[in-house]
Residue, then its C-alpha position, 0 to 999 in steps of 0.5 A: m500500500n502507499i502510505l502518507l506520513i505527516g510531519a518533519g522532525g526526528r520522530e517522523h524520520a524514525l517512523a519513516w525508517k521503521m515503516a519503510q522496512s515493511p513489505l506492506c509499504e509499497k511507497l512512502f510519502i512524507a509531508p513535508g518531511n526533511a532531508g532524512t525522510a527524503l532518503i527513505g521516501q518521497n517528500v511532498a512540500i505541502n502545508v499540512s494545515d491545508f486539509e484540502a491539499v492533503y486530500e488532493l495528495i492522497q487522491d493523486e497518489n492512491i494513498l491508503l493509510v495516513v499516519i499523523g506524527p506531530e500534535q498540531p495537525l491532530v489538535e487542528g482536526l486533520a484526522d476527523f477531516l480524513r475519516g470524514v472522506n473515508i481515509a484510513v488514519i492513525g491518529p485521534g480526532k480533535k476530541g481525543a487530541e484534546l488530551e494533549g491540546s488542553k492540559e486543563f481538559s486532560k487533568y480533569f479527565m484524569q481526576k474524573h476517571g480516578i487516575a493518580t496525578a498531582r494536585f492541581q487547579s486551572f486558571s484563566a486570564l481573568e483569575i490572575d489573583d486567584a492563581k497567585q492565591y492558590t500558590r500560597t496554599m502549596a508547597l514549593p517548588l510548584v509547577i505552572k503549565a500552559s494549558g495549550l500546545a507549546a512545543g514541549k516547552g510550556v512548563v515552568i518549575a517555580e522555586d519561590l513565590a516571586s518567580a511563581d507570580k512572575t510566571i503567572d503574569e507572563m503566561l496569562s498576559g500571553s507574553l510567554f507562550g502566546l495563546a497556549g498560556e491563556t489558560i494555565v494549570i498550577e500543580e504540586f511538584l512530585h518528587g520522583i523519577e520520570m519515564s515515558v510509556f507508549i501504547l498503540t490502540d484501536g480504541k478497545s485493545y492496545q499494544l504496549l511499546p518499549s518504555a523510555k526515559d527522556y532528558k528535557r533540560i538543556f544542560e547537564g544535571d537537568k539544569g536550564p530551561n526545558t527543551g523538546g528533548m536532549g536525549a533518551v534511553s530505552p528500556v527504563p531499568f527501574a520499570n520492572e514488571a510490578l511497576m508496569q503492571k501498576i501503570e497498565a492497571h491504574i493508568i492505561s486501562p482507566t484511560l481507555s475506559g474513560l475515553a470509551e465512557e465519554e464516547i471519544h473514539y481513539c485510534g493511534f498512539i498515546f504517550f503517558g508521561i509518568m512520575v514514579v514516586k516511591g514505587e507508585p506511578y502518577l500521570l503527569e500528562y498525556n501526549c496524543r502522539m509518539g514522543d521526540p526524542e523517545t521515538e528515536v529509541v523506541m522504533p529501533r527496539i521494535t522487531s515487529d512489522l510496524v505497518e502491520l500493527l498500524w493497519a490492524a489498529e485502523n481496522g480494529n483488530l489490534a488484539e489479534k496481533e503481537i508486538k515483538i521487542s528487542s532485548q537490546s538497549c537503545t540510546t539517543v543523543m540530540l545534537v542541537a544548534g548553539g543558543y537553543p532553546d532560545v535564539y539559534e542560528k540556522g543554515n550552518v553546513i553539516t559535515g561528517v555524517e558519512n563517518v558515522e558507524d554503528s549508529l542511526l542518524f535521525y534528522a530533525g532540523v536538517g535541510n538541503k542547500n545545493e549539495d550540502l546538509i544544513t541546520q534548519g532547526g534547534r534540534v538538528i540530529a538524533v544519534s541513536s545506537l543499539g547495544e547490549n546494555i545502556t553503557d554499550a549503546l551510549t558509548k556508540s552514540y557519543r562516539n558518533a556524536d563527535k564525528v558530526h560537525f556544524s557551527g555551534k553544535f551542542y549536546r548533553k554529555d550525561i544522557g543515561q548517567d543517572l540510570l547506571 
């Protein structure tokens, strides 16, 4: 079958790499794609927010399955539009995507369906004083989140009340995260260790994908501002069978039951951001798609045919399939542009990729100019490696990270060290 993958980042390069291995995939189109996906399939330079243009491409190329990678088109309702014209889609409709598109919605969903999460309350721009008063009832530090989409950066950890007040003013005035911050969620800070859990679901049953742990802060020791993600490892060593059983019983199953109860049809990936506190899992947030850079360590560990699983999910018979996962570890180190996540340069020439051995390079912010690869985003390349254990995989990732060059290149040198 011909398949269309929506997106342009490292997540989409990893998905394209995995999907292209399937004998079911005759031709793969990526819209708009990047320099990495161009090596695997055919990039199509269209605006994916133009639903009619997407539909025209589907008709012209006889595409049978659409896989939506990033959150924005899902929140905008692309999946609903395509299902309305009888196109097979992996990705939730607009209502399901609200699990990520509105943190206010998702937190009240968790509360309603008995899913353990941090104590919280939401506030709008007309409730600035109430928001500040609420912070006085909480222990420090506390967490302030923009309710809307903010590219993974809409979270501020306030260490004191002065910074909490400043963040509330900046978010609710629209100066910090724009429309994404017109509603905020203030919640207690949970002391524990984070992990990411992923499922593929047809709305009734699900397949559990490899777990991962990502590293969001820009600097070593988890310091500095949040980014879209500086690296990841899979599997998560502390995610033993007992913990995973708790996550499935108390977080995943109630989520699917809650979606069914609210008559929200959900076909696609769900990403559960989990904090483990003294052995007990708490749900921090949902994402309505795969994570980035977690996809870059999850996909290499899946040995099953991904397209077969996606097609089964779309057709409602995912329960009949079995997902197979490698026992190897996988790690990724994200090479980013100097200055990221703030102002950073674009257009710098990338060299050395041909010298990389025993690692996979998943391009995120990479484009072409004449015969050169150039940087065109803050996160540039994910260097992913399989190994017998985390140490082995990290050794490969860091060795090959040193072989890729571009002006201002930066990466964290402590990915996975807290797990060793």
